[in-house]
LUMKEFI-418509 format. One record per residue (C-alpha): x, y, z; residue in one letter. Coordinates in pm, 1 decimal. Layout:
BEGIN
        xx        yy        zz  residuo
         X         Y         Z        a
...
//
This chain:
BEGIN
        xx        yy        zz  residuo
       0.0       0.0       0.0        x
     122.6     348.8     -89.0        x
     -19.9     691.0     -32.2        x
      19.2    1046.3    -155.5        x
     194.5    1245.5     116.3        x
     -32.0    1547.8      56.8        x
    -354.6    1578.7     256.6        x
    -687.6    1648.5      88.8        x
    -837.2    1991.1     153.7        x
   -1185.4    1838.3     198.5        x
   -1123.4    1480.5     317.8        x
   -1488.3    1395.6     394.9        x
   -1600.4    1497.5      45.3        x
   -1305.2    1318.7    -114.3        x
   -1378.4     994.3      72.7        x
   -1746.7    1004.6     -24.8        x
   -1680.4    1077.6    -392.3        x
   -1396.8     826.5    -408.3        x
   -1625.0     560.2    -261.5        x
   -1888.1     628.6    -529.2        x
   -1626.4     613.3    -802.9        x
   -1448.7     291.2    -703.3        x
   -1777.4     109.8    -636.8        x
   -1889.5     186.4    -990.4        x
   -1551.7     103.7   -1145.9        x
   -1526.7    -227.3    -958.9        x
   -1840.4    -351.1   -1135.8        x
   -1711.1    -224.3   -1471.8        x
   -1370.2    -384.0   -1426.9        x
   -1513.4    -718.3   -1314.0        x
   -1747.1    -741.1   -1613.5        x
   -1484.0    -621.9   -1862.8        x
   -1307.1    -888.5   -2073.5        x
    -982.0    -708.8   -1990.3        x
   -1063.8    -688.9   -1617.6        x
    -975.5    -321.4   -1628.1        x
   -1157.2      11.7   -1576.3        x
   -1065.8     377.1   -1541.6        x
   -1276.2     680.5   -1462.6        x
   -1308.0    1019.4   -1294.4        x
   -1552.7    1194.1   -1063.3        x
   -1597.6    1556.5    -961.7        x
   -1427.0    1653.3    -634.7        x
   -1428.8    2034.2    -634.1        x
   -1517.2    2294.5    -896.1        x
   -1173.7    2263.1   -1053.5        x
   -1043.6    1924.6    -942.1        x
   -1153.6    1568.3   -1025.3        x
   -1063.2    1237.8    -864.7        x
    -916.6     988.0   -1111.8        x
    -899.7     614.1   -1049.1        x
    -791.0     289.4   -1211.5        x
    -899.1     -61.7   -1105.6        x
    -758.4    -383.0   -1252.6        x
    -764.5    -761.1   -1199.6        x
    -549.1   -1032.5   -1347.5        x
    -708.6   -1176.2   -1661.0        x
    -745.1   -1526.3   -1516.9        x
   -1007.7   -1418.2   -1259.1        x
   -1375.5   -1486.3   -1318.0        x
   -1614.0   -1190.4   -1290.5        x
   -1728.3   -1270.7    -935.5        x
   -1372.8   -1335.3    -817.5        x
   -1249.4   -1009.5    -968.7        x
   -1534.9    -817.4    -809.3        x
   -1465.4    -975.1    -468.7        x
   -1092.7    -902.2    -495.0        x
   -1156.1    -537.2    -580.2        x
   -1406.9    -500.1    -297.2        x
   -1147.8    -642.2     -54.9        x
    -884.4    -384.6    -149.4        x
   -1140.6    -101.7    -157.9        x
   -1201.0    -175.0     211.0        x
    -827.7    -117.0     271.5        x
    -836.5     242.4     143.0        x
    -917.4     393.4     487.6        x
    -616.7     210.7     638.6        x
    -382.9     317.6     362.3        x
    -485.5     658.2     238.5        x
    -760.4     813.3     450.1        x
    -778.6    1185.3     374.2        x
    -486.3    1171.0     131.7        x
    -483.4    1313.6    -221.8        x
    -395.5     976.8    -372.9        x
    -297.2     620.6    -306.1        x
    -247.8     271.1    -438.7        x
    -343.0     -70.9    -302.6        x
    -191.7    -378.9    -466.5        x
    -274.2    -744.5    -403.7        x
    -169.2   -1064.2    -579.6        x
    -471.1   -1062.0    -812.9        x
    -592.3    -701.4    -834.5        x
    -492.9    -342.1    -769.9        x
    -633.2       8.2    -761.9        x
    -497.1     358.9    -773.3        x
    -651.0     703.0    -729.8        x
    -518.8    1058.6    -756.9        x
    -656.8    1410.7    -781.8        x
    -467.9    1455.1   -1110.4        x
    -487.2    1249.8   -1434.1        x
    -229.0     974.4   -1412.2        x
    -351.5     776.9   -1713.2        x
    -359.4     868.4   -2077.9        x
    -552.3     737.3   -2376.1        x
    -248.2     764.6   -2601.4        x
     -31.0     462.1   -2682.9        x
     277.1     418.6   -2462.4        x
     622.5     512.3   -2589.7        x
     874.6     237.5   -2667.9        x
    1021.4      77.2   -2354.3        x
    1353.9     251.6   -2404.7        x
    1180.5     590.5   -2384.6        x
     937.7     506.0   -2106.2        x
     979.7     717.7   -1798.2        x
     838.1     688.1   -1451.2        x
     562.8     948.2   -1402.4        x
     692.1    1242.3   -1201.0        x
     392.2    1214.8    -971.6        x
     477.4     864.0    -853.3        x
     713.4    1004.6    -593.2        x
     410.0    1129.2    -405.5        x
     303.4     768.9    -352.5        x
     612.2     699.9    -150.3        x
     535.3     619.6     212.3        x
     798.2     795.1     432.0        x
    1002.6     607.3     685.4        x
     954.7     687.1    1055.5        x
    1247.3     929.9    1038.0        x
    1066.7    1119.9     761.2        x
    1325.7    1014.2     497.0        x
    1286.5     780.9     201.8        x
    1446.9     441.9     249.4        x
    1641.9     254.1     -19.3        x
    1379.6     -19.9     -35.9        x
    1109.9     237.1    -103.4        x
    1314.0     388.8    -384.1        x
    1351.9      48.2    -542.2        x
     979.7     -12.2    -522.3        x
     899.1     319.9    -675.3        x
    1120.1     250.6    -973.6        x
    1022.1    -110.0   -1039.4        x
     651.8    -127.9    -955.9        x
     521.0     188.4   -1122.8        x
     721.3     131.6   -1442.1        x
     616.5    -232.4   -1471.4        x
     254.6    -161.1   -1397.8        x
     254.9     147.8   -1618.0        x
     372.6     -55.2   -1918.0        x
     101.7    -316.2   -1868.2        x
    -167.9     -62.7   -1792.5        x
     -78.2     166.3   -2081.7        x
     -91.7    -125.2   -2326.4        x
    -445.5    -204.9   -2212.9        x
    -552.2     156.5   -2177.5        x
    -702.4     212.2   -2523.0        x
    -894.8    -115.0   -2530.0        x
    -989.6     -92.7   -2164.6        x
   -1122.2     259.2   -2196.0        x
   -1327.5     158.1   -2501.9        x
   -1483.2    -134.2   -2315.5        x
   -1557.9      82.5   -2010.8        x
   -1718.8     356.1   -2216.0        x
   -1923.1     107.9   -2415.8        x
   -2053.0     -47.5   -2094.7        x
   -2128.6     293.5   -1948.3        x
   -2335.4     388.3   -2251.9        x
   -2552.9      85.9   -2190.3        x
   -2616.8     197.4   -1833.6        x
   -2671.6     569.4   -1874.4        x
   -2942.9     713.5   -2093.7        x
   -2779.6     958.9   -2333.6        x
   -3035.4    1230.0   -2260.2        x
   -2966.8    1199.6   -1889.1        x
   -2593.9    1229.7   -1950.9        x
   -2633.8    1539.3   -2166.3        x
   -2860.0    1713.8   -1914.3        x
   -2640.4    1667.8   -1611.6        x
   -2307.8    1493.0   -1651.6        x
   -2245.2    1531.7   -1280.2        x
   -2496.6    1253.2   -1220.6        x
   -2242.5    1000.7   -1346.9        x
   -2078.7    1026.7   -1006.0        x
   -2389.4     864.5    -855.1        x
   -2379.6     555.5   -1074.7        x
   -2372.9     230.0    -880.7        x
   -2319.8     -99.4   -1058.0        x
   -2598.6    -355.4   -1073.5        x
   -2369.1    -626.4    -938.0        x
   -2297.8    -413.7    -632.0        x
   -2669.5    -375.1    -559.8        x
   -2737.7    -744.2    -618.4        x
   -2475.7    -833.8    -360.0        x
   -2610.2    -571.5    -115.7        x
   -2972.3    -693.3    -141.9        x
   -2891.6   -1063.5    -175.1        x
   -3012.0   -1052.1    -533.1        x
   -3329.3    -863.2    -433.4        x
   -3444.4   -1144.2    -207.7        x
   -3789.9   -1145.2     -47.2        x
   -3623.1   -1146.4     295.8        x
   -3476.5    -804.0     218.3        x
   -3801.8    -658.0      86.9        x
   -3921.3    -356.4     287.0        x
   -4246.6    -295.2     102.8        x
   -4402.2    -227.0    -232.9        x
   -4588.4      62.2    -390.9        x
   -4721.7     154.0    -732.3        x
   -4366.7     215.5    -855.4        x
   -4239.0    -127.5    -749.8        x
   -4069.2    -289.0    -447.4        x
   -3815.1    -141.0    -205.0        x
   -3533.6    -355.9     -65.9        x
   -3300.6    -316.9     226.6        x
   -2936.2    -361.0     139.2        x
   -2595.4    -356.8     302.7        x
   -2286.5    -250.4     112.1        x
   -1954.4    -418.8     168.5        x
   -1834.2    -116.8     365.0        x
   -2118.5    -175.4     613.1        x
   -2349.0     108.6     507.6        x
   -2718.9      20.4     501.6        x
   -2920.3     135.1     200.7        x
   -3274.5     122.5      62.9        x
   -3307.6      31.8    -305.1        x
   -3620.8     132.1    -494.1        x
   -3664.2     -99.6    -791.0        x
   -3897.8      47.2   -1050.6        x
   -4113.2    -221.0   -1208.2        x
   -4169.9    -235.2   -1582.2        x
   -4537.8    -151.9   -1524.5        x
   -4461.1     143.5   -1296.6        x
   -4613.4     479.6   -1380.3        x
   -4280.2     629.1   -1277.9        x
   -4057.7     596.1   -1582.1        x
   -3713.5     709.2   -1686.9        x
   -3816.2    1075.8   -1694.3        x
   -3936.1    1067.0   -1332.7        x
   -3627.5     877.1   -1223.2        x
   -3404.0    1130.8   -1394.5        x
   -3595.8    1415.5   -1228.7        x
   -3549.9    1261.7    -885.6        x
   -3177.5    1204.7    -938.9        x
   -3117.8    1559.6   -1065.1        x
   -3302.8    1722.0    -776.8        x
   -3185.8    1508.7    -486.5        x
   -2825.0    1515.6    -604.9        x
   -2829.0    1893.2    -560.7        x
   -3031.4    1917.4    -239.8        x
   -2900.3    1860.9     109.8        x
   -3118.9    1908.1     418.5        x
   -3183.4    1704.2     730.3        x
   -3553.3    1681.1     641.6        x
   -3501.3    1552.4     287.2        x
   -3418.0    1190.1     215.1        x
   -3060.8    1151.5      88.8        x
   -3002.0     993.0    -250.4        x
   -2686.0     781.0    -258.6        x
   -2694.0     668.7    -620.3        x
   -2882.3     506.8    -903.4        x
   -2845.5     229.5   -1157.9        x
   -2966.2     194.7   -1517.9        x
   -2833.4    -138.2   -1632.4        x
   -2977.0    -444.7   -1808.5        x
   -3326.3    -286.2   -1821.1        x
   -3317.6    -221.7   -1444.6        x
   -3413.9     121.3   -1305.7        x
   -3292.3     148.7    -947.4        x
   -3269.3     435.2    -699.0        x
   -3049.2     400.1    -389.9        x
   -3130.2     597.9     -73.6        x
   -3011.1     612.9     283.3        x
   -3186.5     346.4     487.7        x
   -3442.0     485.6     735.1        x
   -3537.4     218.3     989.8        x
   -3882.7     351.1    1087.0        x
   -4023.9     345.6     735.2        x
   -4293.6     581.2     614.0        x
   -4522.0     795.7     829.4        x
   -4842.4     627.7     709.6        x
   -4724.6     289.3     840.5        x
   -4715.5     427.1    1195.5        x
   -4982.7     695.9    1188.2        x
   -5261.5     479.8    1045.8        x
   -5168.2     149.6    1207.4        x
   -5397.2      41.8    1491.8        x
   -5110.5     -39.0    1725.5        x
   -4833.1     178.2    1581.6        x
   -5001.6     512.9    1632.3        x
   -5019.5     455.2    2009.2        x
   -4640.0     477.0    2013.4        x
   -4648.5     812.7    1833.5        x
   -4704.3    1060.0    2116.5        x
   -4782.1    1428.2    2068.3        x
   -4420.6    1539.7    2109.2        x
   -4320.2    1308.9    1825.0        x
   -4609.3    1422.9    1605.3        x
   -4526.8    1787.5    1660.8        x
   -4162.3    1723.9    1573.4        x
   -4274.8    1559.4    1249.4        x
   -4504.6    1852.5    1165.0        x
   -4221.1    2101.5    1223.1        x
   -3963.3    1891.9    1036.4        x
   -4180.4    1859.1     726.2        x
   -4238.3    2236.7     731.9        x
   -3864.4    2302.9     745.6        x
   -3800.2    2062.7     461.1        x
   -4061.0    2235.5     244.0        x
   -3926.3    2578.9     336.1        x
   -3584.7    2465.4     215.6        x
   -3732.0    2344.6    -113.9        x
   -3936.4    2659.6    -170.4        x
   -3703.1    2933.8     -51.9        x
   -3367.7    2834.1      97.3        x
   -3206.7    2588.1    -147.0        x
   -3009.5    2677.1    -458.1        x
   -3313.2    2556.7    -654.1        x
   -3683.2    2635.9    -606.8        x
   -3861.8    2302.8    -603.2        x
   -4235.3    2226.6    -605.5        x
   -4281.0    1871.6    -477.4        x
   -4636.4    1808.8    -612.5        x
   -4688.8    1477.4    -429.4        x
   -4657.1    1548.1     -57.6        x
   -4844.7    1284.2     146.7        x
   -4797.0    1059.2     448.2        x
   -4648.6     770.5     248.9        x
   -4380.4    1005.1     109.2        x
   -4258.4    1106.5     456.1        x
   -3989.6     870.8     587.2        x
   -3872.5     853.1     949.0        x
   -3517.2     795.4    1069.0        x
   -3409.3     619.1    1386.8        x
   -3489.8     932.4    1592.2        x
   -3829.9     978.0    1423.6        x
   -3707.2    1282.2    1230.0        x
   -3915.2    1322.5     911.9        x
   -3757.6    1323.8     567.0        x
   -3948.7    1417.9     252.8        x
   -3902.4    1160.8     -23.4        x
   -4014.4    1073.7    -378.3        x
   -3928.3    1367.9    -603.9        x
   -4035.1    1197.6    -926.4        x
   -4311.7    1454.1    -988.9        x
   -4120.6    1759.0    -862.9        x
   -4085.4    2072.0   -1075.9        x
   -3809.1    2332.6   -1084.3        x
   -3895.8    2705.3   -1076.0        x
   -3676.5    2995.1   -1178.2        x
   -3594.6    3268.5    -927.9        x
   -3874.2    3498.4   -1047.0        x
   -4125.0    3225.6   -1133.7        x
   -4421.0    3189.4    -898.5        x
   -4658.0    2954.9   -1083.2        x
   -4652.9    2674.6   -1338.0        x
   -4914.0    2507.6   -1554.1        x
   -4940.4    2154.3   -1689.7        x
   -5182.9    1945.6   -1890.0        x
   -5038.3    1632.6   -1730.7        x
   -5189.4    1627.7   -1384.3        x
   -5004.1    1385.2   -1159.6        x
   -5021.3    1329.0    -787.8        x
   -5268.4    1194.3    -533.5        x
   -5630.6    1301.5    -496.4        x
   -5719.0    1423.9    -150.1        x
   -5383.3    1602.4    -120.9        x
   -5426.5    1809.3    -440.5        x
   -5493.9    2180.7    -429.1        x
   -5810.3    2278.1    -620.4        x
   -5631.4    2498.2    -875.0        x
   -5403.1    2207.8    -962.4        x
   -5668.0    1932.5    -968.9        x
   -5905.4    2141.9   -1183.2        x
   -5677.3    2353.4   -1403.5        x
   -5326.8    2206.6   -1376.9        x
   -5188.2    2519.2   -1205.8        x
   -4925.2    2453.7    -941.2        x
   -4707.4    2670.4    -717.6        x
   -4553.9    2668.6    -372.2        x
   -4909.6    2723.3    -244.0        x
   -5021.3    2389.9    -392.7        x
   -4754.0    2221.1    -178.3        x
   -4886.4    2423.9     116.6        x
   -5233.5    2277.7      56.6        x
   -5093.5    1922.3      66.1        x
   -4906.2    2009.9     384.5        x
   -5232.4    2130.4     544.0        x
   -5402.7    1797.6     472.6        x
   -5101.1    1619.3     618.7        x
   -5113.4    1826.8     939.6        x
   -5480.5    1737.5     990.8        x
   -5402.9    1367.5     937.3        x
   -5120.4    1378.8    1192.0        x
   -5337.7    1556.1    1452.5        x
   -5643.7    1335.7    1406.5        x
   -5480.0    1005.3    1320.6        x
   -5737.7     983.8    1041.7        x
   -5682.7     933.4     670.2        x
   -5827.5    1198.0     446.0        x
   -5993.7     913.3     258.2        x
   -6159.7     757.6     566.3        x
   -6493.2     941.1     535.9        x
   -6805.1     853.2     337.8        x
   -6932.3    1182.6     196.5        x
   -6713.6    1446.1     360.7        x
   -6340.2    1508.7     356.1        x
   -6108.5    1562.4     651.5        x
   -6064.6    1936.6     588.6        x
   -6443.2    1996.1     587.2        x
   -6485.7    1784.9     899.1        x
   -6211.8    1977.4    1080.0        x
   -6349.0    2316.6     969.3        x
   -6695.5    2234.7    1103.1        x
   -6544.4    2142.9    1439.7        x
   -6340.5    2463.9    1434.1        x
   -6648.5    2678.5    1367.1        x
   -6841.8    2495.5    1642.1        x
   -6553.6    2560.3    1885.1        x
   -6506.9    2185.6    1934.6        x
   -6169.3    2159.3    1759.7        x
   -6008.9    1958.4    2039.2        x
   -6252.6    1675.9    1964.9        x
   -6053.6    1621.2    1644.2        x
   -5752.2    1498.6    1840.1        x
   -5654.7    1134.2    1798.2        x
   -5787.1     941.1    2103.9        x
   -5465.3     738.1    2098.5        x
   -5288.4    1044.5    2242.6        x
   -5476.4    1022.2    2571.3        x
   -5448.0    1335.7    2783.8        x
   -5077.5    1404.6    2743.4        x
   -5071.0    1701.5    2505.4        x
   -5048.8    2081.6    2529.5        x
   -5374.0    2245.8    2427.2        x
   -5213.6    2550.9    2263.2        x
   -4994.7    2337.2    2032.4        x
   -5286.7    2119.7    1923.1        x
   -5506.7    2421.7    1845.7        x
   -5217.3    2592.5    1668.9        x
   -5163.4    2293.9    1440.4        x
   -5533.8    2265.0    1356.7        x
   -5543.8    2639.2    1286.1        x
   -5241.3    2618.5    1054.9        x
   -5380.7    2311.3     880.8        x
   -5709.8    2488.7     805.8        x
   -5528.5    2800.3     679.8        x
   -5331.6    2580.0     439.5        x
   -5636.9    2412.5     282.1        x
   -5831.4    2727.9     199.3        x
   -5985.7    2750.3    -147.9        x
   -5788.2    3050.6    -273.7        x
   -5413.9    2996.3    -306.0        x
   -5347.5    3360.9    -215.7        x
   -5514.3    3310.6     124.2        x
   -5283.5    3027.2     222.6        x
   -4969.5    3112.0     422.8        x
   -4620.5    3060.9     283.1        x
   -4391.7    2797.9     433.0        x
   -4182.6    3072.8     595.6        x
   -4499.4    3202.8     766.4        x
   -4584.6    2850.4     878.0        x
   -4240.1    2785.6    1027.7        x
   -4266.1    3116.7    1214.1        x
   -4609.6    3023.0    1350.5        x
   -4489.4    2680.7    1460.0        x
   -4198.2    2841.4    1642.5        x
   -4414.9    3092.8    1832.5        x
   -4643.2    3051.2    2132.7        x
   -4936.4    3238.6    1986.2        x
   -5106.1    3287.4    1650.8        x
   -5246.4    3618.4    1533.9        x
   -5351.6    3483.4    1193.9        x
   -5706.2    3538.4    1063.6        x
   -5981.0    3284.1    1096.3        x
   -5966.1    3023.4     819.2        x
   -6231.2    3032.6     550.7        x
   -6413.6    2730.6     412.9        x
   -6168.4    2474.3     278.5        x
   -6150.8    2367.1     -82.7        x
   -6389.7    2088.2    -182.6        x
   -6605.2    2181.1     117.1        x
   -6892.3    1947.1     189.7        x
   -7148.2    1959.1     469.7        x
   -7344.0    1655.7     357.4        x
   -7245.7    1471.7     673.1        x
   -7309.9    1582.3    1028.5        x
   -7021.8    1580.0    1273.6        x
   -7125.6    1272.3    1464.6        x
   -7291.4    1052.4    1203.8        x
   -7206.3     817.4     922.9        x
   -6829.1     816.1     990.0        x
   -6626.2     501.8     956.4        x
   -6473.1     348.8    1264.1        x
   -6100.2     402.6    1294.3        x
   -5907.3     125.0    1124.6        x
   -6188.6      26.1     885.3        x
   -6120.1     -11.8     517.4        x
   -6058.9     335.2     372.1        x
   -6270.0     484.3      97.2        x
   -6217.0     768.1    -142.1        x
   -6337.9    1116.3     -68.8        x
   -6652.8    1117.6    -280.2        x
   -6686.9    1495.7    -262.0        x
   -6420.0    1516.3    -532.7        x
   -6660.6    1327.5    -764.6        x
   -6380.5    1084.7    -861.1        x
   -6459.3     711.2    -836.0        x
   -6239.2     516.5    -596.2        x
   -6028.0     320.6    -841.0        x
   -6044.0     562.1   -1132.9        x
   -5726.0     749.3   -1223.9        x
   -5696.8    1045.1   -1457.5        x
   -5362.1    1101.9   -1630.1        x
   -5117.3     978.7   -1364.7        x
   -5320.2    1068.8   -1058.8        x
   -5345.5     800.8    -792.3        x
   -5580.5     729.6    -508.5        x
   -5375.0     660.2    -197.2        x
   -5458.0     337.6     -17.8        x
   -5266.9     367.7     307.1        x
   -5377.4      56.3     494.1        x
   -5083.3     -83.6     689.9        x
   -4919.4    -393.5     552.9        x
//
C-alpha cells in the first residue's frame, strides 16, 4: 500500500466521492473482458478524482469483483484523507489521484518510457521522515512495470468501459447533467447488497415497485427502490429525482446515494431509514399509540422546514407536487424526511406559478387549482401540507370518510368551537392544548380555497416556532362538503378506507397519472 503524502483539503467529500467512483468502477472492471476500468468523478469545482482498477485476466467476474471489494475496504487504512494512493494485491490493484495519471495515447517504446513524475508522491515515508532505499527500489520497479502493462491495455480498456457505461446511462440523462455520473452504482454491487433482491430483504411495495433493504460491503445500510416495468414512474421521473436530490441537502429531505440503469433495471439508492414511512405508523392500529404528541409535533415542524428549504432556501426552487404521508420517511430518531421527487418541478428565481396538462399526484392532497386547471405553485404544496397536518393531529386518513373530507370535517369542528374533539384518542391526555389548536389552525389556513389566502412555508415555520397565533380565521376549505353531520355516518377508525366522494372521482379511477392513496398498513 502506498499513499500520496499530501492531505486532501476536503477529506470527507473526497472519501465520499472516491467511494462512489471505485464502487462503480469495480463492477465495470469485473465485467470487462480485460478486467480493467478507469474513470473520474468531480471533487471540487476545478479538481476531479481519477482512479484505475484492474484484476489479473485469469479471474472470473465474481472473483475479480470480490478481490476489488477487498482492497477497496483497505483504502481507509492506507490513504484516509490523502490526495492519492495505491493498493496492490496478488490478483488485483487500484490507484486514485486528484490529477490524471492515465492517458488514452499509446505508450512510448520501452527505451523511452519514464516513470511518471507524480509517482514520488506515492512513496510512504520512513519513521524518520526520509525515504528508504527499499522504497526507492519499489517506486522505480513497480510503477514502471505496472505502467507498461496498464498503458498497453488503456485504449482497449477505456473503449470497453465507455461502451458499458453507454448501456447503463441514458444519453439524454448524460447530456442534461453529466455530474450525475458520479452517482452511478453498478448492478452487481446492488445485487450483492440486497442478496439478489431477495424477499427477505423486501421492505415494502408501492405503485412504482418494491423497495429492498441492502448492506454494502463497507457496512453502510441502504434502501433500493426498484422500478417495475409496469410502474407509472418511468425514466423521466427517475431522472428528475436524481437531478433534484443530487443537488439538495437538508436534514428533512431523504438523501439519494446513487442510481443504476443497467440491463433494463431502473434502481434508486437511498439512505436506509429504519422507521419506514409515516403512514405505516400513523394509520396502524397499534403503531399510532407509540407516536405521542411530542413526536407528532416534531414531524409537523420537520416537514415544514423541509418544504421551506425546497421553496425558498435551497439553490433551486422546487415544487414537490406529491406530498403525502407515504412520502414522509422517518429515521431512527423519528425525524421526518421528505421523499419521492419523481413529480417535482423546478422554478426559476422569479417564477411563482406553473401550468401543466399532465396532472399527476394523489387526490385528496391536491390543491383545487391544480386538480381542476393544472396550475401549481408553492401554495399547492402548502395545501398538501395542510391535509397532512390534519391527518397527523387526528390520526385519520383523508380518505376515511363517506361523503365528507377531513378538511371539511375539521373546519366544522373549528367553527363549532369543538376543535379539540378532532384529536386522535390514541394520544390520551398528554398534550399541550395551545400546540394542538395551533396545528389545527395552521392546517385549516393551508387548505383554503384561494391559493393567495394560504400562508407561505416561511410564515408557517414562524407560527410553529411561536407561542401564539395572530392569523385570521380560516375560511371554508376547498372541496367543502357539509353533507355529513359531525357525529354521524363516519367510519370506525381502522376500517377499510374509501375515497373522498366529494371530489366526484370514483375510488379506483385514475386520470392522467393521478393516484388514489390506499394507506392501509401492511
